[in-house]
All heavy atoms as an XYZ file, in Angstrom:
1057
protein
N     102.879    113.011    104.005
C     102.689    112.095    102.902
C     102.374    110.692    103.420
O     101.520    110.014    102.871
C     103.923    112.063    102.004
C     104.057    113.262    101.096
S     105.245    113.047     99.730
C     106.793    113.202    100.570
N     103.084    110.265    104.463
C     102.926    108.890    104.944
C     101.504    108.612    105.409
O     100.931    107.563    105.081
C     103.919    108.606    106.070
N     100.910    109.541    106.158
C      99.541    109.334    106.632
C      98.566    109.218    105.461
O      97.740    108.309    105.417
C      99.116    110.478    107.552
C      97.685    110.335    108.042
C      97.233    111.482    108.921
O      98.073    112.314    109.335
O      96.023    111.552    109.190
N      98.666    110.133    104.514
C      97.755    110.114    103.370
C      97.902    108.859    102.533
O      96.915    108.255    102.106
N      99.128    108.446    102.285
C      99.373    107.238    101.490
C      98.870    106.004    102.233
O      98.239    105.125    101.650
C     100.868    107.111    101.130
C     101.284    108.255    100.194
C     101.154    105.754    100.481
C     102.786    108.404     99.998
N      99.121    105.935    103.542
C      98.655    104.801    104.338
C      97.130    104.693    104.282
O      96.583    103.612    104.107
C      99.130    104.946    105.785
C      98.660    103.862    106.710
S      99.934    102.641    106.918
C      99.159    101.549    108.099
N      96.449    105.818    104.425
C      94.985    105.812    104.368
C      94.496    105.393    102.986
O      93.491    104.689    102.860
C      94.422    107.179    104.756
C      94.559    107.439    106.250
C      94.052    108.819    106.618
C      94.138    109.032    108.116
N      93.724    110.380    108.522
N      95.187    105.822    101.954
C      94.813    105.440    100.585
C      94.973    103.929    100.389
O      94.121    103.275     99.801
C      95.683    106.211     99.588
C      95.503    105.819     98.146
C      94.253    106.402     97.568
C      94.202    106.155     96.067
N      92.957    106.594     95.487
N      96.076    103.372    100.886
C      96.347    101.945    100.704
C      95.470    101.046    101.568
O      95.036     99.984    101.125
C      97.816    101.633    101.012
C      98.868    102.215    100.082
C     100.265    101.929    100.619
C      98.713    101.648     98.678
N      95.222    101.458    102.811
C      94.591    100.554    103.777
C      93.294    101.078    104.386
O      92.718    100.427    105.255
C      95.599    100.202    104.883
C      96.893     99.687    104.298
C      98.050    100.445    104.357
C      96.951     98.455    103.635
C      99.240     99.993    103.796
C      98.126     98.005    103.059
C      99.266     98.779    103.149
O     100.430     98.335    102.586
N      92.838    102.237    103.947
C      91.551    102.768    104.384
C      91.428    102.920    105.888
O      92.349    103.364    106.561
N      90.300    102.497    106.399
C      90.002    102.622    107.823
C      90.426    101.385    108.610
O      90.010    101.182    109.741
C      88.498    102.860    108.011
C      87.984    104.089    107.291
C      88.655    105.371    107.751
O      88.836    105.580    108.942
N      89.034    106.222    106.817
N      91.264    100.559    108.009
C      91.711     99.314    108.637
C      92.451     99.562    109.948
O      92.460     98.719    110.833
C      92.625     98.586    107.643
C      92.895     97.162    107.973
C      93.615     96.481    106.831
O      93.073     96.429    105.717
O      94.730     96.005    107.068
N      93.103    100.708    110.056
C      93.811    101.042    111.288
C      93.736    102.547    111.501
O      93.423    103.299    110.591
C      95.266    100.582    111.229
S      96.237    101.404    109.963
N      94.024    102.956    112.722
C      94.058    104.382    113.049
C      95.492    104.861    112.864
O      96.429    104.261    113.406
C      93.602    104.612    114.486
C      93.683    106.060    114.895
C      92.765    106.982    114.415
C      94.683    106.512    115.745
C      92.836    108.319    114.766
C      94.763    107.855    116.110
C      93.841    108.739    115.614
O      93.921    110.071    115.965
N      95.652    105.904    112.086
C      96.981    106.459    111.839
C      96.941    107.952    112.115
O      95.963    108.627    111.787
C      97.459    106.172    110.397
C      98.859    106.727    110.179
C      96.482    106.692    109.382
C      99.520    106.279    108.899
N      97.988    108.435    112.723
C      98.103    109.862    113.009
C      99.508    110.313    112.669
O     100.474    109.763    113.168
C      97.810    110.123    114.485
C      97.858    111.575    114.851
C      96.844    112.408    114.097
O      95.661    112.141    114.142
N      97.306    113.397    113.372
N      99.587    111.304    111.818
C     100.878    111.854    111.423
C     101.295    112.916    112.426
O     100.508    113.789    112.789
C     100.746    112.470    110.030
O     101.953    113.049    109.636
N     102.550    112.818    112.845
C     103.047    113.764    113.834
C     104.524    113.996    113.551
O     105.187    113.135    112.989
C     102.774    113.193    115.242
C     103.932    112.495    115.820
C     102.225    114.188    116.179
N     105.004    115.151    113.902
C     106.407    115.456    113.671
C     107.082    116.023    114.902
O     106.447    116.255    115.922
N     108.360    116.244    114.779
C     109.119    116.806    115.890
C     108.676    118.243    116.137
O     108.535    118.697    117.259
C     110.630    116.737    115.608
C     111.424    117.426    116.698
C     111.067    115.289    115.454
N     108.437    118.977    115.047
C     107.943    120.347    115.165
C     106.756    120.516    114.234
O     106.531    119.717    113.337
C     109.043    121.362    114.839
C     109.558    121.260    113.431
C     110.655    122.275    113.173
C     111.080    122.131    111.718
N     112.027    123.114    111.295
N     106.009    121.558    114.467
C     104.812    121.816    113.678
C     105.131    122.864    112.627
O     105.462    123.991    112.956
C     103.700    122.314    114.594
C     102.451    122.654    113.821
O     102.434    122.636    112.601
N     101.397    122.966    114.527
N     105.015    122.482    111.378
C     105.225    123.421    110.280
C     103.915    124.054    109.816
O     103.892    124.808    108.863
C     105.892    122.719    109.088
C     107.278    122.221    109.437
O     108.001    122.915    110.161
O     107.619    121.124    108.967
N     102.828    123.697    110.461
C     101.478    124.167    110.178
C     100.972    123.755    108.804
O     100.049    122.972    108.699
C     101.351    125.683    110.358
C     101.456    126.192    111.781
C     101.380    127.707    111.807
C     100.385    125.598    112.664
N     101.543    124.273    107.745
C     101.022    123.974    106.417
C     101.809    122.845    105.775
O     103.026    122.770    105.886
C     101.097    125.220    105.531
C     100.138    126.294    105.958
C     100.125    127.451    104.998
O     100.460    127.257    103.810
O      99.780    128.551    105.436
N     101.090    122.002    105.085
C     101.726    120.905    104.358
C     102.443    121.494    103.145
O     101.972    122.440    102.526
C     100.678    119.839    103.961
C     101.312    118.600    103.374
C      99.648    120.378    103.018
C     101.816    117.644    104.374
N     103.568    120.949    102.821
C     104.386    121.403    101.707
C     103.641    121.217    100.381
O     103.113    120.144    100.101
C     105.683    120.580    101.732
C     106.707    121.062    100.755
O     106.408    121.067     99.535
O     107.812    121.403    101.180
N     103.622    122.256     99.562
C     102.926    122.209     98.274
C     103.467    121.152     97.330
O     102.715    120.570     96.542
N     104.760    120.869     97.396
C     105.324    119.818     96.555
C     104.793    118.447     96.994
O     104.508    117.592     96.167
C     106.855    119.838     96.599
C     107.449    121.029     95.897
C     108.062    122.036     96.626
C     107.405    121.142     94.515
C     108.616    123.138     95.987
C     107.955    122.242     93.871
C     108.561    123.246     94.603
N     104.644    118.255     98.295
C     104.083    116.998     98.806
C     102.633    116.842     98.339
O     102.220    115.755     97.922
C     104.161    116.952    100.328
N     101.877    117.926     98.396
C     100.488    117.898     97.936
C     100.441    117.490     96.462
O      99.661    116.613     96.069
C      99.813    119.282     98.145
C      98.450    119.331     97.461
C      99.687    119.594     99.634
N     101.279    118.098     95.654
C     101.283    117.842     94.207
C     101.610    116.388     93.882
O     100.904    115.746     93.105
C     102.273    118.784     93.502
O     101.852    120.135     93.718
C     102.347    118.503     92.010
N     102.685    115.847     94.472
C     103.084    114.480     94.107
C     102.121    113.441     94.677
O     101.963    112.371     94.088
C     104.551    114.157     94.492
C     105.505    115.115     93.793
C     104.779    114.128     95.980
N     101.462    113.756     95.769
C     100.471    112.815     96.295
C      99.187    112.854     95.475
O      98.541    111.822     95.292
C     100.214    113.077     97.769
S     101.558    112.450     98.807
N      98.833    114.023     94.950
C      97.660    114.121     94.069
C      97.831    113.219     92.853
O      96.851    112.684     92.334
C      97.428    115.563     93.619
C      96.737    116.404     94.640
C      96.589    117.858     94.190
O      97.340    118.359     93.352
N      95.629    118.540     94.785
N      99.056    113.024     92.399
C      99.316    112.144     91.256
C      98.856    110.715     91.532
O      98.587    109.961     90.607
C     100.809    112.152     90.908
C     101.309    113.493     90.435
C     102.826    113.573     90.293
O     103.543    112.620     90.676
O     103.306    114.603     89.778
N      98.767    110.344     92.814
C      98.313    109.002     93.207
C      96.880    109.001     93.727
O      96.397    107.981     94.210
C      99.225    108.440     94.313
C     100.691    108.293     93.994
C     101.433    107.770     95.217
C     100.896    107.365     92.813
N      96.224    110.147     93.661
C      94.866    110.236     94.189
C      94.815    110.396     95.696
O      93.810    110.100     96.327
N      95.903    110.873     96.280
C      95.965    111.102     97.725
C      95.810    112.599     97.972
O      96.624    113.397     97.502
C      97.303    110.594     98.317
C      97.420    110.967     99.782
C      97.450    109.101     98.112
N      94.767    112.977     98.679
C      94.466    114.381     98.933
C      95.126    114.839    100.232
O      94.823    114.319    101.303
C      92.952    114.583     99.039
C      92.520    115.988     99.340
C      93.039    117.012     98.347
O      92.928    116.779     97.129
O      93.560    118.041     98.790
N      96.041    115.806    100.130
C      96.731    116.331    101.308
C      96.469    117.816    101.542
O      96.910    118.353    102.549
C      98.247    116.146    101.174
C      98.822    114.749    101.147
C     100.348    114.816    101.103
C      98.373    113.936    102.333
N      95.768    118.468    100.647
C      95.674    119.925    100.727
C      95.021    120.419    102.015
O      95.295    121.530    102.458
C      94.944    120.492     99.511
O      93.622    120.014     99.471
N      94.178    119.620    102.654
C      93.534    120.034    103.898
C      94.255    119.482    105.137
O      93.837    119.711    106.254
C      92.075    119.591    103.908
C      91.226    120.347    102.893
C      89.762    119.989    102.990
N      89.506    118.563    102.963
C      89.265    117.835    101.882
N      89.262    118.411    100.711
N      89.034    116.545    101.967
N      95.326    118.742    104.911
C      96.063    118.147    106.027
C      96.778    119.236    106.821
O      97.322    120.171    106.261
C      97.089    117.137    105.500
C      97.877    116.471    106.577
N      97.373    115.428    107.312
C      99.109    116.707    107.065
C      98.274    115.035    108.193
N      99.342    115.805    108.069
N      96.773    119.088    108.114
C      97.497    120.006    108.988
C      98.468    119.184    109.803
O      98.094    118.226    110.460
C      96.530    120.728    109.916
C      97.199    121.745    110.810
C      96.244    122.219    111.907
N      96.871    123.168    112.788
C      97.735    122.869    113.749
N      98.110    121.631    113.945
N      98.242    123.803    114.524
N      99.723    119.549    109.765
C     100.712    118.810    110.539
C     100.652    119.255    111.991
O     100.195    120.346    112.307
C     102.115    119.014    109.969
O     102.467    120.361    110.050
N     101.093    118.375    112.867
C     101.164    118.726    114.278
C     102.368    118.057    114.908
O     102.891    117.086    114.384
C      99.882    118.384    115.013
C      99.544    116.919    115.018
C      98.188    116.725    115.639
N      97.928    115.317    115.837
C      97.074    114.841    116.688
N      96.371    115.657    117.439
N      96.882    113.558    116.812
N     102.776    118.595    116.029
C     103.968    118.098    116.711
C     103.592    117.074    117.777
O     102.432    116.947    118.156
C     104.714    119.266    117.360
O     103.938    119.780    118.429
N     104.605    116.376    118.276
C     104.390    115.460    119.398
C     103.789    116.210    120.584
O     102.883    115.708    121.253
C     105.709    114.807    119.827
C     106.146    113.663    118.967
C     107.231    113.790    118.124
C     105.493    112.433    119.016
C     107.660    112.720    117.340
C     105.905    111.365    118.242
C     106.991    111.504    117.397
N     104.297    117.416    120.849
C     103.794    118.193    121.976
C     102.317    118.529    121.805
O     101.532    118.412    122.749
C     104.614    119.475    122.156
C     106.047    119.194    122.589
O     106.298    118.131    123.202
O     106.921    120.041    122.305
N     101.923    118.949    120.596
C     100.510    119.246    120.341
C      99.655    118.004    120.503
O      98.554    118.073    121.034
C     100.326    119.805    118.927
C     100.760    121.219    118.762
C     100.611    121.686    117.331
O     100.972    120.939    116.396
O     100.132    122.817    117.156
N     100.152    116.887    120.038
C      99.409    115.639    120.161
C      99.082    115.364    121.629
O      97.953    115.034    121.968
C     100.219    114.483    119.560
C      99.439    113.223    119.415
S     100.383    112.033    118.466
C     100.610    110.805    119.708
N     100.060    115.531    122.492
C      99.840    115.319    123.919
C      98.895    116.375    124.495
O      98.010    116.049    125.283
C     101.165    115.328    124.661
C     101.991    114.084    124.378
C     103.289    114.074    125.162
O     104.049    115.036    125.115
N     103.532    112.982    125.858
N      99.070    117.635    124.082
C      98.204    118.712    124.566
C      96.744    118.461    124.196
O      95.840    118.810    124.952
C      98.648    120.058    123.985
C      99.922    120.596    124.557
C     100.442    121.805    123.790
O      99.678    122.427    123.026
O     101.640    122.112    123.944
N      96.503    117.881    123.028
C      95.146    117.644    122.552
C      94.547    116.353    123.105
O      93.459    115.954    122.729
C      95.111    117.634    121.032
C      95.488    118.955    120.422
C      95.619    120.159    121.049
C      95.783    119.199    119.056
N      95.988    121.133    120.158
C      96.095    120.572    118.927
C      95.821    118.398    117.928
C      96.424    121.155    117.715
C      96.155    118.980    116.718
C      96.445    120.345    116.619
N      95.310    115.662    123.953
C      94.765    114.497    124.628
C      95.007    113.161    123.968
O      94.472    112.152    124.422
N      95.775    113.111    122.897
C      96.101    111.823    122.291
C      97.162    111.142    123.144
O      98.259    111.663    123.329
C      96.626    111.990    120.858
C      95.525    112.294    119.872
O      94.369    111.961    120.173
O      95.824    112.846    118.806
N      96.819    110.007    123.673
C      97.702    109.266    124.557
C      98.553    108.318    123.733
O      98.029    107.421    123.069
C      96.854    108.503    125.569
C      97.666    107.768    126.600
O      98.912    107.855    126.572
O      97.046    107.099    127.433
N      99.854    108.498    123.764
C     100.745    107.630    122.989
C     100.608    106.165    123.377
O     100.851    105.284    122.559
C     102.196    108.073    123.155
C     102.625    109.281    122.345
C     104.036    109.700    122.724
C     102.544    108.996    120.861
N     100.184    105.896    124.598
C     100.050    104.498    125.022
C      98.923    103.786    124.283
O      98.852    102.560    124.300
C      99.828    104.410    126.527
O      98.574    104.954    126.889
N      98.047    104.528    123.611
C      96.950    103.899    122.866
C      97.376    103.441    121.475
O      96.622    102.786    120.773
C      95.761    104.862    122.759
O      96.107    105.986    121.973
N      98.614    103.771    121.086
C      99.129    103.348    119.790
C      99.930    102.063    119.947
O     100.461    101.777    121.018
C     100.021    104.437    119.174
C      99.261    105.668    118.757
C      99.029    106.691    119.660
C      98.775    105.796    117.468
C      98.329    107.826    119.288
C      98.075    106.922    117.082
C      97.848    107.938    117.997
N     100.016    101.295    118.875
C     100.803    100.065    118.873
C     102.187    100.268    118.286
O     103.112     99.529    118.603
C     100.097     98.982    118.045
C      98.761     98.595    118.626
O      98.676     98.443    119.852
O      97.796     98.459    117.852
N     102.310    101.251    117.404
C     103.532    101.413    116.643
C     103.745    102.877    116.293
O     102.796    103.575    115.930
C     103.437    100.592    115.345
C     104.552    100.712    114.318
C     105.859    100.140    114.863
C     104.161     99.989    113.034
N     104.984    103.318    116.401
C     105.391    104.628    115.902
C     106.428    104.366    114.822
O     107.394    103.633    115.047
C     106.009    105.506    117.008
C     106.571    106.796    116.418
C     104.997    105.808    118.103
N     106.201    104.943    113.650
C     107.172    104.845    112.567
C     107.814    106.218    112.422
O     107.139    107.196    112.116
C     106.525    104.402    111.250
C     105.924    103.014    111.414
C     107.547    104.435    110.113
C     105.089    102.559    110.249
N     109.097    106.278    112.657
C     109.844    107.522    112.562
C     110.520    107.587    111.197
O     111.145    106.631    110.761
C     110.885    107.584    113.674
N     110.378    108.734    110.539
C     110.958    108.904    109.208
C     112.192    109.792    109.226
O     112.754    110.080    108.169
C     109.906    109.469    108.240
C     108.633    108.641    108.081
C     107.717    109.284    107.047
C     108.944    107.208    107.696
N     112.614    110.208    110.393
C     113.844    110.988    110.529
C     114.507    110.610    111.847
O     113.822    110.180    112.779
C     113.546    112.491    110.510
O     112.942    112.884    111.726
N     115.813    110.783    111.938
C     116.491    110.499    113.210
C     115.933    111.338    114.368
O     115.787    110.844    115.484
C     117.953    110.841    112.926
C     118.103    110.657    111.446
C     116.775    111.102    110.871
N     115.580    112.594    114.092
C     115.042    113.458    115.146
C     113.697    112.938    115.647
O     113.439    112.929    116.859
C     114.906    114.886    114.642
N     112.838    112.499    114.747
C     111.542    111.978    115.182
C     111.710    110.643    115.903
O     110.976    110.344    116.840
C     110.552    111.869    114.022
O     110.991    110.968    113.048
N     112.688    109.859    115.501
C     112.954    108.603    116.204
C     113.378    108.891    117.647
O     112.874    108.266    118.590
C     114.035    107.803    115.487
C     114.365    106.507    116.210
C     115.594    105.814    115.659
O     116.501    106.464    115.121
N     115.635    104.511    115.774
N     114.302    109.834    117.834
C     114.752    110.187    119.189
C     113.582    110.662    120.045
O     113.422    110.247    121.191
C     115.836    111.272    119.135
C     117.217    110.746    118.795
C     118.299    111.808    118.989
N     118.083    113.016    118.193
C     118.416    113.150    116.917
N     118.979    112.146    116.261
N     118.202    114.276    116.274
N     112.771    111.542    119.484
C     111.624    112.093    120.243
C     110.618    110.997    120.566
O     110.102    110.936    121.689
C     110.976    113.215    119.437
C     109.873    113.923    120.149
C     110.403    114.813    121.272
N     109.305    115.617    121.756
C     108.985    115.722    123.032
N     109.691    115.140    123.946
N     107.953    116.451    123.394
N     110.334    110.128    119.620
C     109.392    109.032    119.861
C     109.913    108.100    120.945
O     109.158    107.670    121.827
C     109.136    108.262    118.569
N     111.194    107.791    120.915
C     111.775    106.919    121.941
C     111.721    107.573    123.322
O     111.441    106.913    124.319
C     113.209    106.533    121.574
C     113.343    105.546    120.408
C     114.798    105.427    119.964
C     112.759    104.184    120.751
N     111.965    108.882    123.379
C     111.852    109.609    124.655
C     110.444    109.512    125.216
O     110.256    109.244    126.402
C     112.158    111.104    124.456
C     113.586    111.482    124.286
C     113.712    112.963    123.917
O     112.781    113.768    124.164
O     114.764    113.326    123.360
N     109.456    109.736    124.364
C     108.066    109.796    124.809
C     107.461    108.427    125.098
O     106.473    108.337    125.817
C     107.213    110.520    123.757
C     107.522    111.999    123.579
C     106.793    112.551    122.362
C     107.127    112.781    124.836
N     108.036    107.395    124.520
C     107.428    106.066    124.661
C     108.216    105.133    125.574
O     107.853    103.969    125.701
C     107.267    105.394    123.285
O     108.562    105.211    122.701
C     106.386    106.216    122.365
N     109.226    105.619    126.221
C     110.080    104.726    127.019
C     109.316    104.037    128.144
O     109.729    102.985    128.602
C     111.306    105.460    127.537
C     111.050    106.506    128.570
C     112.362    107.191    129.006
N     112.106    108.234    129.945
C     111.799    109.492    129.646
N     111.735    109.847    128.380
N     111.567    110.382    130.582
N     108.201    104.607    128.603
C     107.422    103.977    129.668
C     106.231    103.177    129.139
O     105.497    102.581    129.905
C     106.929    105.018    130.703
C     108.106    105.668    131.405
C     106.049    106.050    130.040
N     106.044    103.153    127.830
C     104.925    102.418    127.225
C     105.437    101.175    126.511
O     106.574    101.137    126.056
C     104.177    103.280    126.187
C     103.643    104.567    126.740
C     103.989    105.778    126.174
C     102.785    104.580    127.829
C     103.495    106.969    126.668
C     102.284    105.766    128.332
C     102.644    106.962    127.749
N     104.568    100.206    126.398
C     104.916     99.016    125.614
C     104.426     99.252    124.190
O     103.301     98.953    123.835
C     104.271     97.771    126.206
C     104.602     96.537    125.428
N     105.861     95.985    125.449
C     103.864     95.780    124.591
C     105.876     94.924    124.661
N     104.676     94.785    124.132
N     105.276     99.872    123.416
C     104.945    100.120    122.027
C     106.233    100.178    121.228
O     107.282    100.551    121.746
C     104.088    101.384    121.904
C     104.569    102.695    121.437
C     103.958    102.927    120.051
C     104.030    103.788    122.338
N     106.138     99.735    119.992
C     107.319     99.652    119.138
C     107.557    100.968    118.405
O     106.609    101.642    118.004
C     107.152     98.537    118.100
C     107.099     97.166    118.738
O     107.778     96.961    119.760
O     106.371     96.303    118.214
N     108.819    101.286    118.232
C     109.231    102.431    117.418
C     110.136    101.881    116.330
O     111.146    101.244    116.616
C     109.983    103.488    118.259
C     110.485    104.617    117.352
C     109.099    104.036    119.370
N     109.740    102.085    115.080
C     110.555    101.680    113.929
C     111.092    102.931    113.256
O     110.383    103.924    113.139
C     109.722    100.900    112.905
C     109.311     99.538    113.354
C     108.538     98.781    112.263
O     108.573     99.181    111.071
O     107.888     97.793    112.616
N     112.314    102.843    112.793
C     112.900    103.945    112.034
C     113.034    103.523    110.583
O     113.622    102.495    110.277
C     114.275    104.318    112.601
C     115.018    105.300    111.719
C     114.470    106.533    111.404
C     116.264    104.982    111.202
C     115.142    107.433    110.596
C     116.948    105.883    110.393
C     116.375    107.099    110.095
O     117.048    107.981    109.292
N     112.448    104.309    109.697
C     112.563    104.096    108.261
C     113.363    105.267    107.689
O     112.871    106.394    107.659
C     111.198    104.056    107.594
C     110.327    102.904    107.963
C     110.619    101.861    108.798
C     108.990    102.674    107.511
N     109.550    101.010    108.876
C     108.538    101.475    108.098
C     108.131    103.360    106.665
C     107.268    100.955    107.867
C     106.866    102.854    106.425
C     106.451    101.653    107.022
N     114.575    105.035    107.227
C     115.367    106.134    106.656
C     114.820    106.542    105.282
O     115.064    105.894    104.283
C     116.774    105.544    106.559
C     116.571    104.064    106.508
C     115.296    103.771    107.239
N     114.048    107.588    105.282
C     113.396    108.096    104.074
C     114.054    109.423    103.684
O     114.328    110.253    104.549
C     111.880    108.303    104.328
C     111.184    107.004    104.751
C     111.198    108.933    103.128
C     111.114    105.928    103.689
N     114.277    109.613    102.407
C     114.852    110.858    101.891
C     114.012    112.060    102.313
O     112.793    112.054    102.153
C     114.909    110.793    100.363
C     115.278    112.075     99.627
C     116.761    112.376     99.812
C     114.931    111.962     98.157
N     114.644    113.075    102.856
C     113.974    114.344    103.132
C     114.168    115.221    101.898
O     115.274    115.697    101.632
C     114.583    115.010    104.359
C     113.932    116.355    104.674
O     113.045    116.807    103.916
O     114.329    116.968    105.679
N     113.107    115.457    101.132
C     113.251    116.175     99.862
C     113.299    117.694    100.005
O     113.534    118.400     99.031
C     111.992    115.759     99.102
C     110.971    115.591    100.187
C     111.732    115.005    101.354
N     113.111    118.194    101.205
C     113.059    119.637    101.422
C     114.322    120.313    100.906
O     115.429    119.985    101.308
C     112.896    119.945    102.923
O     111.817    119.176    103.436
C     112.631    121.417    103.144
N     114.141    121.248    100.003
C     115.256    122.030     99.487
C     116.089    121.350     98.416
O     117.058    121.930     97.944
N     115.738    120.138     98.035
C     116.505    119.445     96.990
C     116.014    119.865     95.611
O     114.824    120.021     95.392
C     116.380    117.927     97.139
C     116.945    117.311     98.411
C     116.735    115.800     98.394
C     118.425    117.637     98.560
N     116.922    120.021     94.680
C     116.573    120.354     93.300
C     116.577    121.849     93.049
O     116.148    122.635     93.887
N     117.069    122.209     91.875
C     117.139    123.627     91.503
C     115.872    124.111     90.808
O     115.420    125.217     91.029
C     118.344    123.857     90.587
C     119.680    123.605     91.269
C     119.939    124.571     92.422
O     119.640    125.778     92.273
O     120.425    124.108     93.467
N     115.302    123.265     89.975
C     114.098    123.652     89.236
C     112.869    123.031     89.891
O     112.974    122.130     90.730
C     114.199    123.164     87.790
O     114.133    121.745     87.754
N     111.705    123.513     89.496
C     110.442    122.953     90.010
C     110.369    121.461     89.717
O     110.022    120.668     90.581
C     109.255    123.690     89.397
C     107.905    123.087     89.770
C     106.735    123.893     89.210
N     105.489    123.188     89.283
C     104.800    122.955     90.386
N     105.251    123.373     91.544
N     103.656    122.295     90.348
N     110.709    121.070     88.502
C     110.627    119.658     88.119
C     111.617    118.801     88.916
O     111.296    117.694     89.334
C     110.831    119.481     86.614
C     110.395    118.134     86.089
C     108.940    117.765     86.424
O     108.046    118.623     86.344
O     108.711    116.580     86.778
N     112.808    119.326     89.149
C     113.795    118.593     89.947
C     113.311    118.424     91.383
O     113.497    117.361     91.987
C     115.137    119.312     89.921
N     112.675    119.441     91.923
C     112.115    119.335     93.281
C     110.986    118.318     93.317
O     110.911    117.510     94.235
C     111.634    120.692     93.773
C     112.782    121.600     94.103
C     112.335    122.895     94.689
N     113.525    123.712     94.929
C     113.501    124.879     95.493
N     112.373    125.401     95.885
N     114.623    125.544     95.676
N     110.126    118.376     92.313
C     109.035    117.399     92.261
C     109.588    115.977     92.166
O     109.062    115.060     92.797
C     108.102    117.699     91.086
C     107.178    118.899     91.269
C     106.478    119.243     89.949
C     106.166    118.656     92.374
N     110.648    115.791     91.406
C     111.266    114.467     91.309
C     111.779    113.988     92.666
O     111.635    112.808     93.005
C     112.399    114.465     90.278
C     111.895    114.484     88.843
O     110.696    114.163     88.613
O     112.691    114.827     87.945
N     112.356    114.889     93.453
C     112.814    114.523     94.803
C     111.635    114.116     95.681
O     111.704    113.126     96.418
C     113.545    115.695     95.457
O     114.741    115.977     94.777
N     110.546    114.851     95.597
C     109.353    114.522     96.379
C     108.729    113.206     95.904
O     108.238    112.424     96.712
C     108.334    115.661     96.330
C     108.647    116.749     97.329
C     109.635    117.696     97.078
C     107.976    116.821     98.537
C     109.939    118.690     97.995
C     108.262    117.814     99.463
C     109.248    118.742     99.186
O     109.549    119.711    100.110
N     108.763    112.972     94.612
C     108.262    111.686     94.096
C     109.097    110.523     94.630
O     108.567    109.465     94.964
C     108.272    111.683     92.568
C     107.203    112.534     91.948
C     107.242    112.485     90.422
N     106.318    113.444     89.876
C     106.672    114.553     89.221
N     107.958    114.832     88.988
N     105.753    115.388     88.777
N     110.391    110.732     94.690
C     111.272    109.689     95.217
C     110.916    109.392     96.679
O     110.820    108.226     97.083
C     112.738    110.127     95.095
C     113.717    109.065     95.534
C     115.169    109.521     95.353
O     115.467    110.546     94.752
N     116.075    108.746     95.891
N     110.697    110.428     97.459
C     110.306    110.255     98.857
C     108.956    109.549     98.950
O     108.792    108.599     99.722
C     110.253    111.622     99.573
O     111.560    112.187     99.550
C     109.755    111.487    100.993
N     107.992    110.016     98.172
C     106.663    109.398     98.152
C     106.764    107.917     97.833
O     106.169    107.071     98.499
C     105.802    110.114     97.101
C     104.437    109.497     96.878
C     103.854    109.896     95.535
N     104.638    109.351     94.430
C     104.572    109.777     93.177
N     103.782    110.790     92.859
N     105.291    109.219     92.229
N     107.550    107.587     96.830
C     107.684    106.193     96.409
C     108.417    105.351     97.454
O     108.090    104.169     97.639
C     108.382    106.117     95.057
C     107.554    106.754     93.930
O     106.349    107.024     94.138
O     108.128    107.000     92.851
N     109.383    105.944     98.157
C     110.048    105.227     99.244
C     109.044    104.902    100.354
O     109.014    103.776    100.868
C     111.189    106.065     99.841
C     112.427    106.124     99.012
C     113.500    106.995     99.670
O     113.235    107.787    100.578
N     114.726    106.855     99.201
N     108.234    105.881    100.714
C     107.225    105.668    101.756
C     106.253    104.570    101.321
O     105.965    103.645    102.085
C     106.473    106.981    102.068
C     107.415    107.978    102.752
C     105.236    106.711    102.924
C     106.873    109.396    102.848
N     105.758    104.667    100.104
C     104.805    103.669     99.626
C     105.433    102.276     99.624
O     104.803    101.299    100.051
C     104.298    104.023     98.226
C     103.256    103.023     97.726
S     102.533    103.502     96.164
C     101.477    104.810     96.724
N     106.656    102.185     99.166
C     107.338    100.887     99.140
C     107.484    100.291    100.530
O     107.271     99.088    100.731
N     107.851    101.122    101.502
C     108.005    100.626    102.877
C     106.669    100.190    103.459
O     106.590     99.191    104.171
C     108.641    101.695    103.773
C     110.088    102.024    103.474
C     111.052    100.845    103.610
N     111.113    100.248    104.918
C     112.091    100.393    105.803
N     113.124    101.152    105.496
N     112.046     99.789    106.969
N     105.599    100.944    103.180
C     104.276    100.567    103.671
C     103.847     99.218    103.111
O     103.371     98.345    103.842
C     103.245    101.649    103.322
C     103.382    102.972    104.076
C     102.473    104.019    103.465
C     103.087    102.791    105.556
N     104.029     99.035    101.808
C     103.640     97.783    101.164
C     104.514     96.638    101.665
O     104.017     95.529    101.910
C     103.677     97.930     99.632
C     102.551     98.878     99.189
C     103.569     96.574     98.940
C     102.624     99.316     97.746
N     105.787     96.894    101.854
C     106.694     95.877    102.387
C     106.255     95.444    103.786
O     106.288     94.263    104.131
C     108.108     96.460    102.439
C     109.168     95.529    102.980
C     110.520     96.236    103.031
O     110.916     96.857    102.027
O     111.161     96.159    104.103
N     105.784     96.390    104.582
C     105.405     96.110    105.977
C     104.016     95.513    106.103
O     103.787     94.613    106.898
C     105.496     97.422    106.773
C     105.100     97.355    108.246
C     106.224     96.773    109.065
N     106.174     96.995    110.480
C     105.305     96.434    111.322
N     104.361     95.658    110.884
N     105.380     96.683    112.608
N     103.031     96.017    105.322
C     101.645     95.609    105.490
C     101.013     94.938    104.267
O      99.835     94.617    104.281
C     100.784     96.795    105.923
C     101.006     97.129    107.353
C     100.546     96.444    108.441
C     101.755     98.220    107.877
N     100.978     97.043    109.592
C     101.725     98.140    109.282
C     102.469     99.260    107.293
C     102.355     99.050    110.111
C     103.106    100.170    108.121
C     103.048    100.060    109.506
N     101.758     94.760    103.218
C     101.222     94.076    102.049
C     100.555     95.016    101.075
O     100.512     96.231    101.273
N     100.012     94.440     99.994
C      99.416     95.267     98.939
C      98.188     96.035     99.435
O      97.613     95.712    100.469
C      99.026     94.248     97.859
C      99.055     92.919     98.522
C      99.932     93.016     99.716
N      97.821     97.045     98.663
C      96.653     97.874     98.999
C      95.423     97.006     99.127
O      95.262     96.001     98.444
C      96.454     98.930     97.913
N      94.536     97.414    100.023
C      93.264     96.728    100.222
C      92.240     97.273     99.245
O      92.292     98.447     98.864
C      92.744     96.915    101.656
C      93.736     96.593    102.741
C      94.177     95.115    102.710
N      94.905     94.796    103.922
C      96.231     94.759    104.037
N      96.986     95.025    103.002
N      96.801     94.447    105.174
N      91.309     96.441     98.898
C      90.218     96.888     98.027
C      89.359     97.902     98.771
O      89.065     97.740     99.944
C      89.347     95.691     97.606
C      90.087     94.673     96.770
C      90.488     95.202     95.409
O      89.708     95.939     94.795
O      91.612     94.889     94.968
N      88.972     98.963     98.082
C      88.134    100.011     98.729
C      86.708     99.600     98.802
O      86.159     98.951     98.018
C      88.240    101.313     97.951
O      89.579    101.702     97.831
């Protein structure tokens, strides 16, 4: 969600790559649904892990900032970047996975997460840029 929302808000202004501690391969359908409500297309997004990122040749030293959305991703990012001059920020964002009994309750949890991410992005980089 964070990568898609960031691209929607700020376009090609910066290079962003979404990465996780592990690769779940497919993006969560609830995430796709709540992001579509904002015009953010995630259905073709493929998640990848830190290990895959390195295997595919993406050099972490070429990034300026890593934003970790979970304690596990923060730990992994700090491990991988300890020899690079780059900042790692931790944003405690709700993990909506498995929350809610009904479809609507689950969607509400994902909306809350989406809105937390959007709020943090705007707080950090300002309002959306004109397309």
